N, C-alpha and C positions, 0 to 999 in steps of 0.2 A: 504494500500500500504506500502510495506516494504522499508526502506532506502537501498540504494545501498551498498552492502558489499565491503570491501577492501581486502578480502582474500577468496580463494575458499572454505576453510573449513567451512565458515559461510553461504554458499549458500545452500538453500533447493531446491530440484528438483521441477520444475514447479511453483515456487512461483514467483509472479510478483514484480519486484523491480523498484523503481523510481530513475533515475539518476539525478544528479544536474542540468542537462540541460532539464529535463522534459521528457526524453525518458523512455518508459516502456520496461523493459527487463526481459526475463525469460531464464532459463537454464535447459536442460535435464540432467538426471543422467549421461549419457555418457560424456556430455560436462564437467560436474563437475569433473569426473575422469580424463579426459584429462587435465583440468586446474591444478589439483593437481599434475599431472605428469610433465607437461611441463612449467608451469607458477608459480613457487614457489614464485617469487617476486611480482606477481600480475600486471605485466606490461600490460597484455591483459585486465584485469579488468579496469585499469586506461584508456586504449585506448577506451574501450566500453563506459565508463562513460563520456569521453570527447565528444563522438558523432561524427558527420560527419565532415571530414576535407578534404582539398585538398590532392590528392594522392602523391604529391611530397614532401618528406622530413618532413612529419608530423606524429605524433602518434595520432591514432583515428580510426574511422570507414571509410572505403572506399568501393566502389562498388565491389561486388564479381563476378568473372567470372564463377563460378560454376553454372550449370543448376539448376534452382529451388531455388537458394539462392539470397538474395538481397544485403547484406553487409558482410564485413569481418573486423576483427580487424587487425590493422597494428601497430607493434611496431618496434622500432629501436634498434640497438645494440644487446647485448646478448639476445637470445630468439627471435630475429627478423626474424628468418628463418621460423617461423610457422605463419599461419593465422587461426583464428577461424571464421567459417562462420555461418551466421544467416539468417533466413527467417522472413519476416514481416507477422504476422498472426493476423488479427483483431486489428491492431494498436499496437501490442506488438512485439518487436524484440526478436525472440526465437532462441537460440543457441542449436540445438539438439545434436551436437557432431561431426561435420565434421571439421577435421583439415587437412590443406594441408601445404606442405613445399614450401617455396618460392624459 
């Protein structure tokens, strides 16, 4: 199991990473491209690593409203207008590359 990366350039497609709170996470190649494009400061990575949070006023993972997706990253401030969505597959939270604007 790989340690959770703190920037998108260090992420390998479909590698499973272990977050500090024990969450298993993987990223598709499309998600990595979108992360490099829209999340240069790694705010979404920090939110993903933080894990589940209350949806009001917190940075972290919250429920996704997109069909077929379980959770989405939520960040505040600059960059907070986008959400990265993930599916839970066999106990691994996988981010295939769906980004929506809030």
